[in-house]
N, C-alpha and C positions, 0 to 999 in steps of 0.2 A: 638218644640223639647226641648228648654231650657226655662222652665217657670220662673226660677230664673235668675236674672242678674249676669253677671260675676263680679269678684273681682274689675275690673277697670271700672265698669259702671259709666258713668258720666264724665270720663276723655277724653277730646278731644285732639287728637294727629294729627299734621300736618306732613305728610310724604312727604318731598321734595327729599328724597334720590332716587338714581337710582341703577341699577344692583342688588346686592344680600345682602350684609351685612346690610345696613340700612333698606331696605324693609322687610327683614326677621325679624329684630328686631321689627319693627312696626307691622308686622303681629302677632308676639307673643303677643303683647299688645292687638291687635284686638281680638285674640282668647280668651283673658281674659276679654273681654267686653268693651274695650276702643272704642270710636268713632274715628276711624282712617280715615282721609281724604287723599287720594292719590292725590298729586298735580303733574300734568304732563303737558308738552307742548302740543299744539293741535295735533302734530304728534305722540304723545305717547313717552314713554321712550324706551330706546334701548332694554330692555328685552322683550318688546311686539313683537319684530321682530326676535327673536331667536327661534331655536328648532322646534320640531314637533308642527303643528298647526291644529286646527279644529274649524270651525265656527268663524274664525277671532281671535281666542285666542291661544297664544303660551303656551306650557307646562311649560316653565320656568316662565313666568309671572304668570300663574295660580297658581304655587306652592309657590310663594313668596308674594302674595297679597290678599289672601282670607280675608273675613270679613271686607273689606275696602269699602269706597265710593270713586268714582273717579270724580275729577274735572280737566278738561283739559283747561288750561288757559295760555295765552302768558304773561309771567312775564316781557317780554321786552317792553311791552306797558304800558303807565301810567295807563290805566283803569284796566289792568290785575294786576298790582302791587297793585292798590287800593283794588281790590277784596281780595287779599291775606292779606293785612293789616287788613281788616275787620274780616277775619277769625282769625288772630293772636289775636285780641282783646278778643276772646272767647275761646282761646286754652290754654291748660295746658302745652303742650309739642310741640316743633318744632324740627324736625330731618332733617339734610341734610348731604350730603357727598361731598360738593364742595371742590375743592382744596384750600389750604390756600390763603386768600386774595380775592377769588371770591365773597364770600357772601357780603363782604363790598362793592365791586365794583358795585353790582347789587342792593344795598340798603337793604340787608337782614342780615347785620352783627349784632352781639349781641346788640350793643348800639341802633341801629335802631329798632330792634325787642323789646327790653326791654323798649324803650320809649313808645311803644304801650301797652305792657303787662309786667309790672315790675317784676311780680313773675313767669314768664314763665320758664320752664326747657328747656334750649337751648342746643341742642345736636349736636355736630359736629364730624362726623366720617371721618377720613383721612386714607390714606394708611400708611404713615410713621411718622406722627406727623407734627407739625407746623414749626419745625426748622430742620436744617441739610441739607446735600447735596442732599438728595432724596425728600425733603419736597414738591417740586413743580412738581414731576413726577407723571405720571399715575401709578396706582397700580392695579394689578390683582393677583388673588390667587397664581398662580405659582411663580410670582416674590417674593411675601411675603414668600412662602415656601423656595425659594432659599436663600433669604437674611437672613432669621431667623435661618438657619442651619437645618431646618426640613428635607429638601431633602437629606442632608448628613446622617441623621439618618436612612433613608430608603435605603441606598446604597446597591447595589448588593453584596452579600457576596463573590462571586467568582471574579468579575471584579473590584469591588470598585466604580463602576459608581453610582453617586447619582441618586435617583429616586423621583418622586413626588408622594404624596398621591393622588389617582385619584378621590378624592371628593373635594368639596370646603371647606376644613377644616379651612382655614384661614378666609374665609368669614363667615362661620357658627359660629366659635368660637368668632369672633367679634360681630356677631349678639346676641349671648347669653350674652356676656359681656355687650353689650349696653342695652339689655332688662332689665337685672338685675340692672344696674346702674341707668336706668331711674326710675324704681320702688323705688330704694333707695332714689333718689333725690325727688320723689313725697312724700315719707314718711317723709323725712327731712322737706319738705315744710309744711306738715301738722303740724309739731311741732313748726316750726320757722316762718312760713308765708313768707319765702323767697325762691325765685328761685335761680338757679345757672347754670353755664355753665359746661356741662359734655363733656369732650374731650376724644375720643377713637380712637386709631390708630390700624390698623390691625397688624402692626409689633409688637406693644406692646402686643396685645392679644395673638399672636401666639408664641412669645418668652416666655411668661409666661407659655405656654403649655408644655415647656420642663421640668419643675419641677413637681414632684421630680425625675422622672425616668431618663431622658436622660442626665441630668446635675449632677448626683450624684457624679461623679468623679471630678467635678469642684466646688463643694460647699465650701470646706474648703480651703480658700485662703492660699497659701504657700505650700499646699500639693496636688496640682493638678496632675492628672494622665490622660492618654489618655481616653477620655470619652467613647470610643468604647470597652474598656476592660470590660468583664463581662456583657455586655448588655443583658437584658432579651429578647429583641426583637426576636432573632432567635428561641426562644422557641415556638413562637406563632403558627406556622403551621408545621404539620408533615404529611408524606405520609403513608397511610396504603396500603394494597394490591389493594384496589379498589377505594379509594377516600382520599381526604385530610381531616384532622381533626385538632382541636386545643386542647392542653392539657396544663394545668398550675398547677404545684405543687410547692408551695412556702413554706408552713409550714411543720413541721416535720411529722404531721399526714398525710398531703397530699402526701408527698414523700413516706411514708410507704405504703399508699394506692396505689400509682402508681406502686410501686415495686410488691405489691401483685397482682395487676391486670395483670401485665406483667409476673407473675410467676418468678420474680427475687428477691425473698426475701433476697437473699444474699447481695443485695445492701443496704438494710435498715441500717445496722450497718457498712457499709464500711466507713473507716476513711476519705475518700475523700468527702463523702456526708452526714456526720452525722448531721451537723447543717446547718441552712440557710447560714451562712457565708462560711462554707466549700463548699457548693454547688455553691455559688457565685464565690469563688476563682477558683474552678475547673469546671467552667461553660462549657468550650469547651468540656471537656471530658464527662461531664454529658449529654450534648446535643447529642453527638455522640452516646452514649450508648442508650439513649432514642429513637433516630432516628432509630437505627438498630433494636431495639426490637419492635417498633411499626410497622415496615415494615413486620413483620412476621404475622400480623393479618389482617383480614378483619374489616372494620369499624363497621359492625353490630355485630361483635363478641367482639371487644375490648371496644366500647363505653358503653355497658351495664355493663361490668366489672369495668370500670373506675367510672361510676356513682354509682354503688353498693358500691364502696370503697370511696365514697364522694370526688372524684377527679374532680375539675372543668374541664369540657370537653364538646365538641360539634362537630358535623360535620361542615365543612366549606360549607355553602349553597350558591347556586347561588341566584340571586335576584328573579328569578321565583320560586325557591324552598322555599325561605323565605316567599312568599305570601301564601304558602300552609302549612307552619309549624304550627302544632297544638298550640304551645305556643303563636304564633302571632295571630292565628285565635280566640282562646279562650278568649284572652284579648282584642280582637277587636282593635288592634293597628292600622291596616290599614282599612280605611273606604271607601265606595263607595257612591258617590253623583250624583244625576241626574240634568242636566241642559237642559233647553229648547233650548239653543243656541248651546252648544257644546257637548251634550250627557252625557253619564255616565263617571265620572272621579274617579280616585283613589288617596287618600291622606292619609298620616299618621296623626292620630288625635294628638292634643296637648299632649305632654308627661306629663305635670303636670296636675293632676286631683284634683279638688276641690270638696268637698262633699256638701258645702253650697252655693258656688258661682261658678257654673260650667264654665269651659272653653270648647270651642268646635267650630266646623265649622258651623257657622250660615248661611253664604252665601259664594258662590264661588267668585273668583276674578272678579271685575267689568270690563265690556267693557269700552273702553276709553270714558270719559265724560258722563258715564251713569247717574251720579247724578248731572249734571250741573244745571238743572232747580230746583231740590230739594234743593241743597245747596244755590244757589243764592236766591231762595225764602225765605229760612231761614234768609238770610242776609237783606231781605227787598226789593229786586229787583222785579219789576213788570214783568208780562209776556212780555210787550212791550219792556222793558229795556233789558230783556234777549234775545229777538229776535234781538234787535239792536246789542248787543254784539256778537251774532253769525254772523250777517251780516258784522260786522267790523272785524271778525276773531280774536277777543280777546279770545273767547272760542271756542272749537271745540268738536266734538264727533264722535264716530263710534259705533253705538249700535249693528248693525248686520253685520256680514261678510259672505262670501261665505262658504259653508259647508266644503270645503277642503283647505281653505286659510291658 
C-alpha cells in the first residue's frame, strides 16, 4: 500500500508505556514510519484487557498500538532486562510512563539507559510532574481534568455542577505533545549529535490547553476577572425545531451573515452587537437572542441559509451519523482494514498527510508477543535460545485467541 517509506523510517522507538498517552504518542510515530517496539510483560499490558474484544484483541489496545511490533518480556528477570538493554543499544527513542523513581529502581533510569546509548532520546511521561504533592500518585484522565480546572469550564449552566469532557482529552493532548516533542528532539540530535531527556506531564499539557480561550480573563496580572464572564462556550450548541446544530459568528461579516440568515437584519447595526468587543461584553443577551431565533427553524432550513451567508455552522452529528457524513467519506478520514484474526476493523487514518513520505496504517496492533522470535533473532538469539527463554518464562506470547474473547 505504501511504496515509499514514512518520514521517520529508520528511527527505532522502544515503547514501554502503558494505558493511553504514551502508547498513542508512540503510535503516531509508528504511523509516520518509525519502527516502534511495544515492550510488555508476558501477561500483556492493562489495555489489552479492557473494552470490547474480538479474536483475543481489545478495541482499546487495537486503537492505540497499530503499526508496532510486540515483544512480551519479563523485565523483572536478569535475562529479560538483558534483552531490553540490547534493544536500547540500537534505539533512537525510549518512552515510558513509570511514576517518578520507578525507572531508576528497575534499572531503566536515564543514567543507566544513556550508559548504553549516549545519544538516545529519553522520554518520561508522568501524570503530574516529578515534584509536588501529587507526583507519586496514579493519574487518570478524569483526575487531570478535575485538577487542571477543565471540568469547571464544562460546568452545567443551570446547576453549576462541573462536568468532564467525555473523551480522553488529557491523554490525547499529552500524546500529541509527546509526539511533537520527540520529533523536535530527534531534529535537534540531527544537528547536535546529542540526545536529551524529554519530560511531559499530563497536567502540564492540559493546563496549557486553557490558553487562549478559557483563561482570557486571567491573562493580565492585576486585572483579573471571573473567567466565566463572557465565555464563548455556551455559543457552541443550539436547538432547532428538530435537532441540535452549532453556529459560531465571531467576525463582523459572520455576525451580519447570521443576522441575514435568521431574517434579523435589524441586529446588524444594533449598538449592543456592532463590534466583536460589543458582542463579547453583551454575550449573555446575544446568546439568548440567537437561541430564541434558531428555535424558530428546522435544521434543514437554517443550515443552508447559514452556509450561504458564510457563517461557520454544522449539524451536531451522532458518531454513527459522522461515519456516513459526505465530508468524512470523501476525504476517507475513517478507514476499514481486514485482519485474519479479528475481522474487519475501523480506524481513523493519521491526520497528518505527507505527499512524499506517507503516513498510514501499515499493520494493525500486534497480538501479545507476536514478534518475539523476529526481534530476538535480530538481536542474535538462536532458535534454541529463544525456546529456552520461553521455557524459562522470560518471554511470552499469545498469538491467537478465541473468536469472542
